[in-house]
C-alpha positions in Angstrom: -1.9 16.5 -2.2 0.7 15.7 -5.2 -0.6 17.7 -9.2 -0.2 13.5 -10.5 -1.7 11.5 -8.0 -5.6 13.8 -8.0 -5.4 12.2 -12.2 -3.4 8.9 -10.7 -6.6 8.0 -7.7 -9.9 8.9 -10.7 -8.1 6.5 -12.4 -8.3 3.1 -10.3 -11.9 5.1 -8.8 -12.9 4.8 -12.5 -11.2 1.7 -13.0 -13.0 0.5 -10.0 -16.2 1.3 -10.4 -16.8 -0.1 -13.3 -15.0 -3.4 -12.3 -17.4 -3.8 -9.0 -20.3 -5.4 -11.5 -20.3 -8.3 -9.7 -23.1 -10.5 -9.1 -23.4 -13.9 -7.7 -22.0 -17.1 -9.5 -22.3 -20.7 -8.5 -19.4 -22.7 -8.9 -19.1 -25.3 -11.9 -16.5 -28.3 -10.5 -19.1 -28.3 -7.2 -22.0 -28.3 -6.5 -23.5 -25.4 -4.0 -20.4 -24.2 -3.5 -19.2 -20.3 -4.5 -16.2 -19.1 -4.8 -14.0 -16.0 -5.2 -12.8 -16.8 -9.2 -10.7 -14.5 -9.5 -9.0 -16.6 -6.6 -9.7 -19.3 -7.9 -9.0 -19.1 -11.4 -11.5 -22.4 -12.2 -13.0 -21.4 -16.0 -10.6 -18.2 -17.6 -14.0 -17.2 -19.1 -15.7 -16.5 -16.4 -12.0 -13.7 -15.8 -11.7 -11.0 -16.2 -8.3 -8.4 -18.1 -6.2 -7.3 -15.3 -6.0 -3.5 -16.1 -2.4 -2.1 -14.6 -2.7 1.9 -13.4 0.3 3.1 -13.4 1.9 6.6 -11.4 5.8 5.7 -11.8 7.5 2.5 -12.4 7.0 2.0 -8.4 3.1 3.1 -7.6 0.9 0.6 -9.0 -2.4 -0.8 -8.7 -3.8 -4.0 -10.4 -7.1 -5.0 -10.3 -8.3 -7.6 -11.8 -11.9 -8.6 -11.9 -14.0 -11.7 -13.0 -18.2 -12.6 -12.7 -18.5 -11.9 -8.8 -14.8 -11.0 -7.3 -12.7 -7.9 -7.6 -8.8 -7.8 -7.0 -7.5 -5.4 -5.7 -3.0 -5.2 -5.6 -1.3 -1.7 -4.4 2.5 -0.8 -5.2 2.9 1.5 -2.2 5.7 4.4 -3.4 9.4 3.1 -2.0 11.5 5.3 -3.2 14.3 4.5 -0.8 15.5 2.0 1.7 13.7 4.0 4.2 10.1 4.0 3.1 11.3 -0.5 1.9 11.0 -1.1 5.6 8.2 1.3 7.1 5.7 0.3 4.3 7.4 -3.4 5.2 6.6 -3.3 8.6 3.3 -0.9 8.4 2.0 -3.7 5.9 2.8 -6.4 8.0 1.0 -4.7 10.5 -2.1 -4.8 9.1 -2.1 -7.3 7.5 -1.7 -8.5 11.3 -4.8 -7.4 11.3 -7.2 -8.1 9.1 -9.5 -9.9 10.2 -10.4 -6.3 10.7 -11.0 -5.4 8.3 -13.3 -7.5 5.7 -11.5 -6.8 2.9 -8.5 -7.0 3.3 -6.6 -10.1 2.3 -3.8 -11.8 4.6 -0.9 -12.0 1.7 -0.8 -10.2 -0.9 -0.6 -10.2 -5.1 3.6 -11.0 -5.7 5.5 -7.5 -6.4 2.2 -5.6 -4.4 3.0 -4.4 -1.1 -0.9 -5.0 -0.3 -3.7 -6.8 -1.5 -8.1 -6.5 -1.2 -10.9 -9.0 -1.9 -14.1 -7.7 -2.8 -16.4 -9.7 -3.8 -20.0 -10.2 -4.3 -21.5 -10.8 -1.0 -18.9 -7.4 -0.2 -21.1 -5.4 -2.9 -24.4 -7.1 -1.5 -23.8 -6.2 2.3 -22.4 -2.1 1.6 -22.4 0.3 -0.3 -20.3 0.2 -3.4 -19.4 3.5 -3.9 -18.3 3.3 0.0 -15.5 0.4 -1.2 -14.8 2.8 -3.6 -14.3 5.8 -1.2 -12.2 3.3 1.4 -9.8 1.7 -1.5 -9.0 5.4 -2.2 -9.1 6.5 1.9 -6.9 4.2 2.3 -3.9 4.9 -1.4 -4.0 8.7 0.1 -3.5 8.1 3.7 -1.1 5.1 3.2 1.5 7.7 1.2 0.5 10.5 4.0 1.3 8.0 6.7 4.6 7.0 5.5 5.5 10.5 4.9 5.1 11.0 9.0 6.7 8.0 9.8 9.8 8.9 7.7 10.0 12.3 8.7 9.6 10.8 12.5 12.3 8.8 11.9 15.4 11.4 9.8 13.8 14.1 12.6 14.8 11.4 15.5 17.9 9.9 13.9 19.2 13.4 14.0 19.2 14.5 17.8 20.0 10.9 18.9 23.4 11.5 16.0 24.1 15.0 17.2 23.8 13.5 21.1 26.5 11.0 20.2 28.1 13.7 18.7 28.0 16.3 21.6 29.7 13.3 23.9 32.5 12.2 21.8 32.9 15.8 20.4 36.3 16.7 21.8 37.5 13.3 22.8 41.1 11.9 21.4 41.9 14.7 19.9 39.3 15.1 17.3 36.9 17.3 17.5 32.9 18.6 15.8 31.8 21.9 14.6 28.7 22.2 14.0 28.2 25.4 11.6 24.8 25.7 9.7 23.7 22.3 10.6 25.9 20.4 9.1 28.4 18.7 10.9 32.1 19.1 10.3 34.1 16.5 12.0 38.3 17.8 12.4 41.2 15.1 13.8 44.4 16.4 14.4 
């Protein structure tokens, strides 16, 4: 784990623990309704100030709290085009299975890659510290998974390029030389 990741995750953990002080709150508009106020946004006095915890300009967490729910939105590091594609595909895969993850939203907040919605019913049914641990563990693992997938894609691309260049190496008076892992193209 890098030196900047641990303080970032600790800040997210502390903020989530503070934000998960949720209680049952019935709707002020419709009788016997109980909807997450962070989603409905029916009255401003029930919403807390949103908190953004940022590791860098591309990797950040938005924590929006209310009296009966918390929405956690995560922007995953995407340094290059490969990571953007891998992140998009992986998040789409996760959101298609949102019903298996009780707190995962099907659609993320604009500008973020994935979102979780934790309501007071979740905190009544599950341990709060386990919910926080799940979100933190998810953040750790998603970074590792995307890095591993990127290495795998790069290794596979390298093998495909080698095989392609072996087949094309000396045709049409063109020669390809491999020196210390670099390919040199000589055209005569």
